[in-house]
N, CA and C of each residue as an Amber inpcrd file, in Angstrom:
protein
   672
  47.5990000-100.4280000  65.1380000  47.5550000-101.5220000  66.1240000
  46.2260000-102.0330000  66.3050000  46.0530000-103.3360000  66.4900000
  44.7710000-103.9560000  66.8040000  44.3260000-103.9630000  68.0950000
  43.2600000-103.2190000  68.4110000  42.7590000-103.2530000  69.8100000
  41.8110000-104.3900000  70.1580000  41.8850000-104.9140000  71.2450000
  40.8930000-105.9660000  71.6600000  40.5100000-105.8230000  73.0600000
  39.2390000-105.9210000  73.3740000  38.7800000-106.0150000  74.6860000
  38.3210000-107.5060000  74.8880000  38.7620000-107.9220000  75.9800000
  38.1700000-109.3850000  76.1380000  37.0890000-109.1590000  77.1660000
  30.6940000-112.4420000  75.6460000  29.4900000-112.8370000  75.8300000
  30.2420000-113.5660000  76.2160000  25.7240000-112.7270000  73.0880000
  25.8640000-112.4940000  72.6530000  25.6190000-112.0440000  73.0730000
  25.2580000-102.0570000  65.4730000  23.8340000-102.5230000  65.1590000
  23.2590000-101.4960000  64.2590000  22.8150000-100.6030000  60.8810000
  22.6590000 -99.0220000  60.8910000  21.2780000 -98.7780000  60.2920000
  20.5130000 -98.0640000  60.9410000  19.2150000 -97.7880000  60.2410000
  19.0360000 -96.4760000  60.0680000  17.5860000 -96.0690000  60.2170000
  17.1130000 -94.7950000  60.1440000  17.9770000 -93.8100000  60.8590000
  17.8960000 -92.4500000  60.7160000  18.6740000 -91.5520000  61.3290000
  18.7630000 -91.7010000  62.6650000  20.0360000 -91.7520000  63.2540000
  20.2930000 -91.9750000  64.8270000  20.8290000 -90.7840000  65.3980000
  20.3460000 -90.4300000  66.5600000  20.8820000 -89.1710000  67.2560000
  21.9760000 -89.6190000  67.9930000  23.0890000 -89.2320000  67.5800000
  24.3960000 -89.7220000  68.2500000  24.7080000 -88.8280000  69.5870000
  24.9290000 -89.4840000  70.5840000  25.2030000 -89.0000000  71.9600000
  26.6850000 -88.8750000  71.9720000  27.1550000 -88.0620000  72.9390000
  28.7650000 -88.0860000  73.0030000  29.3850000 -89.2390000  73.1850000
  28.7200000 -90.1600000  73.9160000  29.1940000 -91.5880000  74.1480000
  29.4750000 -92.3490000  72.8490000  28.4240000 -92.0860000  71.7830000
  28.4640000 -92.7620000  70.6240000  29.0970000 -91.9690000  69.4260000
  30.0090000 -91.0270000  69.9000000  30.5300000 -90.2290000  68.8360000
  31.3140000 -90.9940000  67.8800000  31.9430000 -92.2010000  68.3820000
  32.8740000 -92.9710000  67.5750000  32.1530000 -94.3790000  67.3200000
  30.9700000 -94.1800000  67.0010000  30.0220000 -95.4170000  67.0600000
  30.4190000 -96.4200000  65.7470000  30.3460000 -97.6910000  65.9980000
  30.5990000 -98.6730000  65.0010000  29.1700000 -99.4320000  64.9550000
  28.8790000 -99.9150000  63.8420000  27.6550000-100.5660000  63.4440000
  27.9140000-102.0580000  63.1210000  27.0090000-103.0370000  63.6170000
  27.2200000-104.3670000  63.2700000  26.3810000-104.4260000  62.0150000
  26.9870000-105.0770000  60.9380000  26.3750000-105.0840000  59.6000000
  26.2530000-106.5050000  59.0160000  26.3720000-107.5510000  59.9380000
  26.4140000-109.0000000  59.4900000  27.0540000-109.8170000  60.5240000
  27.1940000-111.1240000  60.2010000  27.8210000-112.0490000  61.1560000
  26.8410000-113.1550000  61.4230000  27.2270000-113.9230000  62.5380000
  26.3000000-114.9550000  62.9860000  26.2610000-114.8750000  64.6010000
  25.3850000-115.5300000  65.1020000  25.3850000-115.7840000  66.5640000
  25.1570000-117.2200000  66.8270000  26.2220000-117.8650000  67.6630000
  26.1860000-119.2580000  67.8240000  25.3810000-119.3260000  69.2220000
  24.5720000-120.5620000  69.2810000  24.1280000-121.0540000  70.5730000
  24.3090000-122.1650000  70.9240000  24.9700000-122.4790000  72.0230000
  25.2540000-123.8300000  72.4820000  24.1330000-124.2430000  73.5890000
  23.2580000-125.1330000  73.2980000  22.2380000-125.4200000  73.9770000
  22.3240000-126.6520000  74.7580000  21.9850000-126.8770000  76.0420000
  22.2640000-127.9580000  76.8680000  21.0860000-128.7540000  77.0530000
  21.0700000-130.0180000  76.2950000  19.8230000-130.7750000  76.0940000
  19.2160000-131.3690000  77.4760000  20.0870000-131.5640000  78.4070000
  19.6290000-132.0900000  79.6980000  18.8800000-130.9090000  80.6260000
  19.5420000-129.7940000  80.4670000  18.8630000-128.6390000  81.0710000
  17.5480000-128.3870000  80.5730000  17.4870000-128.4600000  79.0040000
  16.3270000-128.0180000  78.3830000  15.1980000-129.2440000  78.7440000
  15.5990000-130.3690000  78.8300000  14.6110000-131.4690000  79.2950000
  14.0310000-131.2410000  80.8370000  14.9400000-130.5930000  81.5570000
  14.3600000-130.2640000  82.9300000  13.2670000-129.2650000  82.8470000
  13.3910000-128.4550000  81.6910000  12.1510000-127.4160000  81.5030000
  11.1580000-127.9640000  80.5650000  11.3010000-129.2990000  80.2090000
  10.2570000-130.0070000  79.5630000  10.4170000-129.8270000  78.0460000
  11.5050000-129.3740000  77.6190000  11.7810000-129.0230000  76.0360000
  12.8430000-130.0560000  75.4220000  12.3490000-130.5850000  74.3790000
  13.4490000-131.4620000  73.5670000  13.4490000-131.0590000  72.3250000
  14.7960000-130.7000000  71.7650000  14.6960000-130.1480000  70.3220000
  14.4620000-131.1010000  69.5100000  13.6180000-130.9270000  68.2730000
  13.2890000-131.9750000  67.3690000  13.7500000-131.5280000  65.9590000
  13.8650000-130.3020000  65.7740000  14.3280000-129.9210000  64.2930000
  14.7100000-128.4370000  64.2720000  15.2480000-128.1050000  63.1900000
  15.7750000-126.7020000  63.0270000  15.2080000-126.2330000  61.6060000
  15.0020000-124.7860000  61.4760000  14.5880000-124.3150000  60.1580000
  15.7300000-124.2730000  59.2360000  15.7530000-124.1830000  57.8860000
  16.6580000-124.2280000  56.8360000  17.7830000-123.1180000  57.3170000
  17.3990000-121.8490000  57.7750000  18.4000000-120.9820000  57.9480000
  19.1850000-121.1220000  58.9320000  19.0190000-122.0050000  59.8330000
  20.0090000-122.4230000  61.0050000  21.3880000-123.0460000  60.3740000
  22.5040000-122.6160000  60.8490000  23.7790000-123.0780000  60.6860000
  24.2010000-124.2660000  61.5450000  24.7370000-125.1450000  60.8810000
  25.1950000-126.3570000  61.7740000  26.5490000-126.7170000  61.2290000
  27.6240000-126.6490000  61.9730000  27.6510000-126.2790000  63.3370000
  27.9480000-124.7760000  63.4540000  27.8390000-124.3000000  64.7570000
  28.1240000-123.0510000  65.0930000  29.5010000-122.8450000  65.3520000
  30.0200000-121.6340000  65.9100000  31.4300000-121.5190000  66.2160000
  31.5950000-121.7240000  67.6570000  30.7730000-122.2520000  68.3420000
  31.1330000-122.8540000  69.6720000  30.8680000-124.4100000  69.5380000
  31.5240000-125.2070000  70.3250000  31.5770000-126.6600000  70.2290000
  30.0570000-127.0560000  70.4790000  29.6850000-127.9470000  69.6950000
  28.3930000-128.5150000  69.6920000  27.3460000-127.4670000  69.6620000
  27.3680000-126.4800000  68.8340000  26.5470000-125.3300000  68.7580000
  25.8460000-125.2170000  67.4530000  24.7830000-124.4710000  67.4070000
  24.1030000-124.0710000  66.1070000  24.3040000-122.4000000  66.0320000
  24.0440000-122.0460000  64.9420000  24.1030000-120.5150000  64.6240000
  22.9400000-119.9810000  63.7890000  22.9020000-118.6170000  64.0030000
  21.8600000-118.0750000  63.3810000  22.3440000-116.7370000  62.6130000
  22.1440000-116.6910000  61.3540000  22.6240000-115.3940000  60.5610000
  22.0500000-114.1430000  61.1860000  23.1210000-113.1600000  61.3480000
  22.4580000-111.8250000  61.8660000  21.9960000-111.0590000  60.6140000
  20.8400000-110.4520000  60.7320000  20.3180000-109.7170000  59.7230000
  21.1550000-108.3520000  59.4270000  21.0320000-107.7880000  58.1220000
  21.8580000-106.7200000  57.8400000  21.1510000-105.4460000  58.2180000
  21.7520000-104.2280000  58.2670000  20.8580000-103.2320000  58.5330000
  19.8920000-102.6930000  57.5700000  19.9980000-103.3800000  56.1610000
  19.0990000-102.9640000  55.1480000  17.9710000-104.0830000  55.0970000
  17.8270000-104.9190000  56.0490000  16.9340000-106.0680000  55.9350000
  15.5950000-105.5100000  55.9290000  14.5970000-106.0470000  55.2260000
  13.2270000-105.4220000  55.1870000  12.3880000-105.8400000  56.4360000
  12.8530000-106.9270000  57.1600000  12.1960000-107.1600000  58.3130000
  13.1700000-107.3430000  59.3980000  12.8750000-106.7030000  60.5980000
  13.7700000-106.7920000  61.6390000  15.3050000-106.5340000  61.3720000
  15.6370000-105.3930000  60.7620000  17.0420000-104.9700000  60.5100000
  17.7430000-104.9640000  61.8530000  19.0650000-105.2820000  61.6760000
  20.0040000-105.0880000  62.8480000  20.3070000-103.6040000  63.0250000
  20.1650000-103.0160000  64.2210000  20.2860000-101.5310000  64.3580000
  21.2600000-101.3270000  65.5370000  22.1740000-102.4330000  65.9790000
  23.0350000-102.2770000  67.1100000  24.2800000-101.4660000  66.6970000
  24.3600000-100.4080000  67.4390000  25.6570000 -99.5630000  67.3270000
  26.3380000 -99.2730000  68.8230000  27.6100000 -99.2700000  68.8080000
  28.2340000 -99.1450000  69.9640000  29.6840000 -98.4260000  69.7590000
  30.1510000 -97.7950000  71.0130000  31.4210000 -97.1310000  71.0180000
  32.3790000 -98.0080000  71.4260000  33.2600000 -98.4790000  70.5440000
  34.3700000 -99.5260000  70.9100000  35.1670000 -99.1340000  72.1390000
  35.3010000 -97.7640000  72.2570000  36.1980000 -97.3060000  73.3620000
  35.6240000 -97.4890000  74.8380000  34.3070000 -97.4210000  74.9490000
  33.5820000 -97.4490000  76.0940000  32.6030000 -98.6150000  76.4360000
  32.2190000 -99.4560000  75.3130000  31.2630000-100.4340000  75.6230000
  31.7440000-101.5220000  76.4340000  30.9320000-101.9560000  77.4510000
  29.4820000-101.7540000  77.3420000  29.1190000-100.8220000  78.6450000
  29.7920000 -99.6600000  78.5970000  29.2840000 -98.6340000  79.6820000
  27.9170000 -98.1290000  79.4900000  27.1540000 -97.6030000  80.3420000
  25.7730000 -97.0960000  80.0720000  25.9380000 -96.0440000  79.0440000
  25.0470000 -95.9180000  78.0330000  25.0140000 -94.8980000  76.9550000
  26.0430000 -95.1340000  76.0450000  26.6740000 -96.3270000  75.9140000
  27.7850000 -96.6490000  74.9450000  27.2600000 -97.4610000  73.7420000
  26.0360000 -97.7190000  73.7770000  25.4380000 -98.5500000  72.7630000
  23.8670000 -98.3720000  72.6590000  23.3060000 -98.9010000  71.5300000
  22.0970000 -98.8650000  71.3720000  21.5730000 -99.6910000  70.1840000
  20.2530000-100.0590000  70.1210000  19.7090000-100.8360000  68.9990000
  19.6260000-102.3810000  69.4550000  19.3510000-103.0910000  68.2540000
  19.1240000-104.4550000  68.4170000  20.1040000-105.3500000  67.4530000
  20.3600000-106.6650000  67.7710000  20.8950000-107.6240000  66.8590000
  19.8380000-108.5830000  66.4400000  19.3790000-108.6230000  65.3530000
  18.1780000-109.4180000  64.9210000  18.7370000-110.5340000  63.9850000
  17.9860000-111.7420000  63.9150000  18.3170000-113.0060000  63.2760000
  17.2120000-113.6300000  62.5130000  17.5460000-114.3980000  61.6410000
  16.6540000-115.3090000  61.0960000  16.9090000-116.8330000  61.5520000
  15.7550000-117.7080000  61.5930000  16.0630000-119.0370000  61.9260000
  15.2650000-119.4840000  63.0850000  14.8860000-120.7230000  63.0900000
  13.9380000-121.0990000  64.1510000  14.4060000-122.4340000  64.7470000
  14.1060000-122.9100000  66.0700000  14.3620000-124.1520000  66.7090000
  12.8940000-124.5350000  67.0930000  12.6100000-125.8850000  66.7370000
  11.5430000-126.5520000  67.1600000  11.6820000-127.5460000  68.1610000
  10.7190000-127.6730000  69.1860000  10.7910000-128.5110000  70.2760000
   9.6030000-129.5070000  70.3160000   9.7350000-130.5850000  71.1250000
   8.6420000-131.6340000  71.4640000   7.8610000-131.9320000  70.2330000
   8.5460000-132.6490000  69.3260000   8.0450000-133.2590000  68.0620000
   7.2870000-132.2750000  67.2210000   8.1170000-131.0010000  67.0840000
   7.7580000-129.8270000  66.2810000   6.3960000-129.0810000  66.7850000
   5.9580000-129.4960000  67.9130000   4.8340000-128.6420000  68.4120000
   4.9310000-127.2640000  69.0410000   6.3620000-126.9700000  69.2390000
   6.6360000-125.6440000  69.8980000   7.8670000-125.0470000  69.0730000
   7.7410000-123.7830000  68.7180000   8.6170000-123.1690000  67.9070000
   9.1570000-121.7550000  68.6930000  10.3490000-121.4740000  68.4840000
  11.0040000-120.1540000  68.8560000  12.0470000-119.7470000  67.7800000
  12.2110000-118.4710000  67.4620000  12.9560000-118.1950000  66.5400000
  12.8950000-116.7630000  66.1410000  13.5770000-116.4880000  64.8950000
  13.8700000-114.8840000  64.4850000  14.2290000-114.1750000  65.7120000
  15.3340000-114.5210000  66.3310000  15.6530000-113.9860000  67.5540000
  16.1460000-112.4600000  67.5600000  15.8920000-111.7240000  68.5360000
  16.3820000-110.4510000  68.8130000  17.1670000-110.4620000  70.0400000
  18.5850000-109.9280000  70.1510000  19.2870000-109.7210000  71.1850000
  19.3270000-108.1410000  71.4440000  18.9460000-107.8300000  72.7160000
  18.7450000-106.3910000  72.9250000  19.0990000-106.2590000  74.3990000
  18.8500000-104.9700000  74.9460000  19.2670000-104.4970000  76.2240000
  18.0860000-103.8620000  76.8940000  17.9180000-104.1300000  78.2460000
  16.7130000-103.4430000  78.9160000  17.3560000-103.1830000  80.3400000
  17.7130000-101.9000000  80.6890000  18.3330000-101.5920000  81.9040000
  17.4780000-102.0430000  83.1340000  16.1220000-102.1290000  82.9060000
  15.2570000-102.5400000  84.1090000  15.5850000-104.0820000  84.4210000
  16.2720000-104.9610000  83.4950000  16.4250000-106.3260000  83.6890000
  17.7830000-106.5090000  84.5050000  18.5380000-105.4280000  84.6220000
  19.9830000-105.6990000  85.1820000  19.7090000-105.8610000  86.6930000
  20.5280000-107.0870000  87.0480000  20.4780000-107.4850000  88.6360000
  19.1810000-108.3560000  88.7800000  18.4350000-108.5980000  87.9390000
  17.4080000-109.7460000  88.2670000  17.8960000-110.9920000  88.3470000
  16.9670000-111.9880000  88.4110000  17.4640000-113.5310000  88.5500000
  18.5980000-113.5000000  89.5480000  18.4010000-112.9870000  90.7810000
  19.2150000-113.1570000  91.6900000  20.6730000-112.4460000  91.5270000
  20.5770000-111.2910000  90.7610000  21.8010000-110.5710000  90.4860000
  22.5370000-111.2290000  89.0600000  22.0420000-112.1200000  88.6000000
  22.8510000-112.6760000  87.4390000  22.5780000-112.2260000  86.0690000
  21.3070000-111.4700000  85.8230000  21.1160000-111.0200000  84.6230000
  21.8080000-109.5520000  84.2720000  22.3400000-109.5430000  83.1350000
  23.1380000-108.4250000  82.8740000  22.2650000-107.1990000  82.2780000
  21.0410000-107.4460000  81.8550000  20.1580000-106.4990000  81.1880000
  20.1010000-106.9830000  79.6500000  21.1020000-107.6300000  79.1080000
  21.0010000-108.2130000  77.7630000  19.8370000-109.3730000  77.7010000
  19.0970000-109.5970000  76.7680000  18.1990000-110.7790000  76.7260000
  18.0730000-111.2660000  75.1200000  17.4190000-112.4930000  75.1080000
  17.1220000-113.0150000  73.8280000  15.5060000-113.1380000  73.6630000
  15.0320000-112.5450000  72.7580000  13.6930000-112.4790000  72.3960000
  13.2370000-113.3610000  71.3040000  12.1670000-114.0470000  71.3150000
  11.5900000-114.9140000  70.1540000  10.5460000-114.0160000  69.4540000
  10.7330000-114.0290000  68.0880000   9.6500000-113.3380000  67.3470000
   8.9200000-114.3380000  66.2550000   9.1030000-115.5590000  66.6720000
   8.3020000-116.5590000  65.9860000   7.7940000-117.7400000  66.8680000
   6.6870000-118.0550000  66.5090000   6.1040000-119.1880000  67.3590000
   5.8180000-118.6430000  68.7470000   6.4200000-119.0530000  69.7220000
   6.4060000-118.6270000  71.1590000   6.9720000-117.2670000  71.1200000
   6.0450000-116.2240000  71.3610000   6.6230000-114.8630000  71.1830000
   7.1720000-114.3700000  72.5970000   8.0910000-113.5800000  72.6140000
   8.5090000-112.8370000  73.9410000   9.9650000-113.0940000  74.3660000
  10.3550000-112.6560000  75.4290000  11.7160000-112.9080000  75.9390000
  11.8600000-114.2960000  76.4490000  12.8310000-114.9500000  76.0300000
  13.1310000-116.3060000  76.3850000  14.1160000-116.4360000  77.3450000
  15.2630000-115.7660000  77.3600000  16.3220000-115.7040000  78.0180000
  16.9070000-114.3760000  78.5180000  17.3950000-114.4480000  79.7180000
  18.2620000-113.3970000  80.0630000  19.8040000-113.6320000  79.9670000
  20.5820000-112.8490000  79.8690000  22.0170000-113.3000000  79.6160000
  22.9330000-112.7990000  80.7500000  23.8250000-113.6070000  81.1030000
  24.7520000-113.1930000  82.2860000  25.6090000-112.2160000  81.7510000
  26.3380000-111.4260000  82.6550000  27.2950000-110.4220000  82.1930000
  28.2840000-110.9650000  81.1650000  28.2890000-110.3230000  79.9620000
  29.2170000-110.9830000  78.8900000  30.6640000-110.6490000  79.0320000
  31.4600000-111.6860000  78.4980000  32.8730000-111.2060000  78.1440000
  32.8040000-110.7240000  76.7850000  33.6770000-109.8090000  76.4390000
  33.5560000-109.0430000  75.1540000  34.8280000-108.8070000  74.4530000
  34.9020000-109.0770000  73.1090000  35.9860000-108.7710000  72.4810000
  35.7110000-108.0020000  71.2620000  36.4600000-106.7860000  71.0640000
  36.2190000-105.8310000  69.9840000  37.4930000-105.6440000  69.2890000
  37.5390000-105.7090000  67.8380000  38.5290000-105.2570000  67.0570000
  38.1090000-104.2620000  66.0740000  38.9000000-103.6850000  65.4490000
  38.5870000-102.7970000  64.3520000  37.3190000-103.1300000  63.3210000
  37.4320000-104.4180000  63.1720000  36.3010000-104.9480000  62.0410000
  35.4670000-106.1090000  62.7070000  35.3180000-106.3060000  63.9220000
  34.5100000-107.2000000  64.5430000  34.3280000-107.1020000  65.9420000
  33.1190000-107.6950000  66.3530000  32.5700000-107.6880000  67.7630000
  32.1560000-109.1000000  68.1040000  32.6410000-109.4700000  69.2420000
  32.3100000-110.8440000  69.7990000  31.8950000-110.7330000  71.2080000
  30.9080000-111.4670000  71.6600000  30.4800000-111.4580000  73.0720000
  30.1060000-112.9050000  73.3960000  30.2300000-113.2350000  74.6530000
  29.8720000-114.4450000  75.1910000  29.1630000-114.5500000  76.5040000
  28.0410000-115.0490000  76.7130000  27.3160000-115.0570000  77.8710000
  26.4000000-116.2620000  78.0430000  25.8860000-116.4900000  79.4170000
  25.0510000-117.7320000  79.4730000  23.7080000-117.3500000  79.4690000
  23.0410000-118.3850000  79.0200000  21.4180000-118.2650000  78.7090000
  20.6930000-118.7380000  79.9890000  19.8890000-117.7680000  80.6260000
  19.1100000-118.1730000  81.7190000  17.6040000-118.0010000  81.5330000
  16.6350000-119.0900000  81.7180000  15.3630000-118.9700000  81.3820000
  14.8050000-117.8200000  82.1310000  14.1840000-116.8910000  81.2400000
  13.6140000-115.6930000  81.8740000  12.3390000-115.8680000  82.5660000
  11.9480000-114.9920000  83.4740000  10.5970000-114.9900000  84.0890000
   9.3900000-115.2530000  83.0140000   9.3850000-114.5560000  81.9150000
   8.3810000-114.6880000  80.8880000   8.2660000-116.0200000  80.3350000
   9.5090000-116.5540000  80.0530000   9.5090000-117.8900000  79.3330000
   9.0810000-119.1290000  80.5100000   9.7240000-118.8550000  81.6390000
   9.4260000-119.6650000  82.7120000   7.9060000-119.9230000  82.9920000
   7.1880000-118.6420000  82.8490000   5.8200000-118.7020000  83.1300000
   4.9860000-119.3690000  82.1690000   5.5810000-119.2960000  80.8540000
   4.8910000-119.9570000  79.6530000   5.1130000-121.3720000  79.8500000
   6.1870000-121.7230000  80.2790000   6.5780000-123.2420000  80.3260000
   5.6760000-123.8970000  81.5130000   5.2600000-123.0920000  82.5630000
   4.5620000-123.5930000  83.5030000   3.2080000-123.6150000  83.2210000
   2.6330000-122.4130000  82.3730000   1.1920000-122.5860000  81.9080000
   0.9700000-123.6820000  80.9290000   2.0020000-124.1670000  80.1390000
   1.8380000-125.2410000  79.2380000   1.8840000-126.5830000  79.8140000
   2.1910000-126.5400000  81.0770000   2.5300000-127.8200000  81.9310000
   3.6530000-128.7240000  81.3840000   4.6780000-128.0230000  81.0250000
   5.8390000-128.7320000  80.3430000   6.8640000-129.2860000  81.4050000
   6.8810000-128.5830000  82.5030000   7.8830000-128.9460000  83.6690000
   7.2380000-129.1790000  84.9340000   7.8210000-129.9350000  85.6550000
   7.3280000-130.4450000  87.1260000   7.7250000-129.3530000  87.9410000
   8.8130000-128.3520000  87.7790000   9.0680000-127.4040000  88.5410000
   9.3340000-126.1220000  87.8870000   9.1840000-125.1550000  88.3290000
   9.2730000-123.7920000  87.7980000  10.8930000-123.5770000  87.3830000
  11.3140000-123.4960000  85.9890000  12.5370000-123.3650000  85.4270000
  13.1160000-121.9630000  85.5830000  12.5500000-121.0450000  86.1490000
  12.9610000-119.7550000  86.2590000  14.3720000-119.6510000  86.5790000
  15.2860000-118.9600000  85.7780000  16.6780000-118.8050000  85.9260000
  17.4820000-120.0400000  85.7570000  16.8840000-120.9870000  84.9800000
  17.7930000-122.3040000  84.8870000  18.7690000-122.0040000  83.7920000
  19.8990000-122.3640000  83.9340000  21.0690000-122.1480000  82.8440000
  20.7580000-123.3260000  81.7450000  20.5500000-122.7710000  80.5290000
  20.3860000-123.7680000  79.4510000  21.2900000-123.8330000  78.3580000
  22.3870000-122.9490000  78.4290000  23.2460000-122.8360000  77.3610000
  24.1690000-121.6210000  77.4500000  24.8660000-121.3330000  76.2050000
  25.5740000-119.9840000  75.9420000  25.2080000-119.5450000  74.6920000
  25.5800000-118.1530000  74.6070000  25.3740000-117.5960000  73.3000000
  26.5170000-116.6710000  72.9670000  26.8390000-116.7620000  71.6540000
  28.0380000-115.9450000  71.1540000  27.7340000-115.3080000  69.9780000
  27.3640000-113.9400000  69.9650000  27.0580000-113.0690000  68.8410000
  28.4990000-112.7180000  68.2060000  28.6240000-112.7940000  67.1050000
  30.0050000-112.5070000  66.1980000  29.6720000-111.5140000  65.1200000
  29.6040000-110.1450000  65.4890000  29.2180000-109.3370000  64.4110000
  30.2900000-108.6990000  63.6700000  30.1510000-108.5780000  62.3630000
  31.0380000-107.8540000  61.3480000  30.6860000-106.2990000  61.4330000
  31.8890000-105.5990000  61.6050000  31.8980000-104.1840000  61.6610000
  32.6120000-103.4890000  60.5280000  32.1910000-102.7350000  59.7580000
  32.6690000-102.1390000  58.5550000  34.1400000-101.6740000  58.7300000
  35.1410000-101.8530000  57.8470000  36.4440000-101.2810000  58.0540000
  36.3790000 -99.7820000  58.2670000  37.2700000 -99.3770000  59.1620000
  37.2980000 -98.0350000  59.6070000  37.2770000 -97.0990000  58.2960000
  38.0700000 -97.2850000  57.3290000  37.9490000 -96.4120000  56.1770000
  36.6870000 -96.3960000  55.4590000  35.9640000 -97.6060000  55.5620000
  34.6360000 -97.6460000  54.8350000  33.6280000 -96.7560000  55.7600000
  33.7090000 -96.7820000  56.9680000  32.9280000 -96.0890000  58.0660000
  33.0730000 -94.3800000  57.6490000  34.3640000 -94.2120000  57.4570000
  34.7610000 -92.7020000  57.1500000  34.1680000 -92.2630000  55.8060000
  34.2100000 -93.1970000  54.8410000  33.9080000 -92.9200000  53.5430000
  32.0940000 -92.6880000  53.5200000  31.6100000 -93.6020000  54.3380000
  30.1290000 -93.4920000  54.3950000  29.5900000 -92.2540000  55.2680000
  30.4270000 -91.8950000  56.3040000  30.0470000 -90.6160000  57.0290000
  30.3610000 -89.3990000  56.0910000  31.2450000 -89.5400000  55.2590000
  31.7890000 -88.2710000  54.3380000  30.6050000 -88.2930000  53.2730000
  30.0880000 -89.5000000  52.7080000  29.0980000 -89.5070000  51.6630000
  27.7160000 -88.7200000  52.4220000  27.3090000 -89.0820000  53.5700000
  26.3060000 -88.5730000  54.2400000  26.3960000 -87.0550000  54.4190000
  27.6040000 -86.4030000  54.9080000  27.8470000 -85.2190000  55.0960000
  27.6960000 -84.3590000  53.6910000  28.1910000 -84.9020000  52.6060000
  28.0060000 -84.2890000  51.2280000  26.7960000 -84.3230000  50.9300000
  25.9140000 -85.4180000  51.3050000  24.5180000 -85.3720000  50.7700000
  23.8480000 -84.2580000  51.3370000  24.2410000 -84.0480000  52.5790000
  23.5790000 -82.9570000  53.3960000  23.8430000 -81.6480000  52.9110000
  25.1460000 -81.4690000  52.4740000  25.5720000 -79.9500000  51.9020000
  24.6060000 -79.8820000  50.6720000  24.5130000 -81.0150000  49.8630000
  23.9600000 -80.8990000  48.3700000  22.4860000 -80.4800000  48.7120000
  21.8820000 -81.0350000  49.6910000  20.5820000 -80.7570000  49.9800000
  20.3800000 -79.3310000  50.3810000  21.1090000 -78.7340000  51.2030000
  21.1120000 -77.3370000  51.7430000  21.3230000 -76.4760000  50.5700000
  22.2800000 -76.7570000  49.5620000  22.4860000 -75.8900000  48.3640000
  21.3180000 -75.6950000  47.5110000  20.6030000 -77.0080000  47.4200000
  19.4110000 -76.9060000  46.5400000  18.1760000 -76.0500000  47.1690000
């Protein structure tokens, strides 16, 4: 039976907690972003171009999308793992969703891109209680956290993960906008769009085979 829970990770050895005993890993997919041009203009930002990695259109109406890096990517691999039965309860997930692709603003004078989606418990309840703890960080051009994400709606199936949340300008990005003199007013907490990660999760049988292979490799090492 297909399970679904109704927004937007496998790498080095991970210490599984009891909550992650049935962990699933995001191994690919895309994250769609629907950006509001009018709201961005209020913050002094006008989209001028996109890097070749960006997918147009994305899976939201009037959106663009960014490929999710694989766990084996040489730079910024995706490491997000979660327990489908308990996500997003505390302790039920770990790691990051990483992407390739950039957005350029203001006649290509400003760049943000190669985004990371991750979680920081210290951000929960900030921005007047709107922040969920999930955030979007830029690793190209303007570096740092750009957006906090509102509490997401989530859909999980045996082979996929989808989330949907609103993007709010973070304190860090708002300060950079003010410092650059782009906006007449501080855009802190301004809602500028929506984000929808759609991650691919390995088939349950494939996960079982992978875990079996790891276990057998461990036995072989012990025998040697």
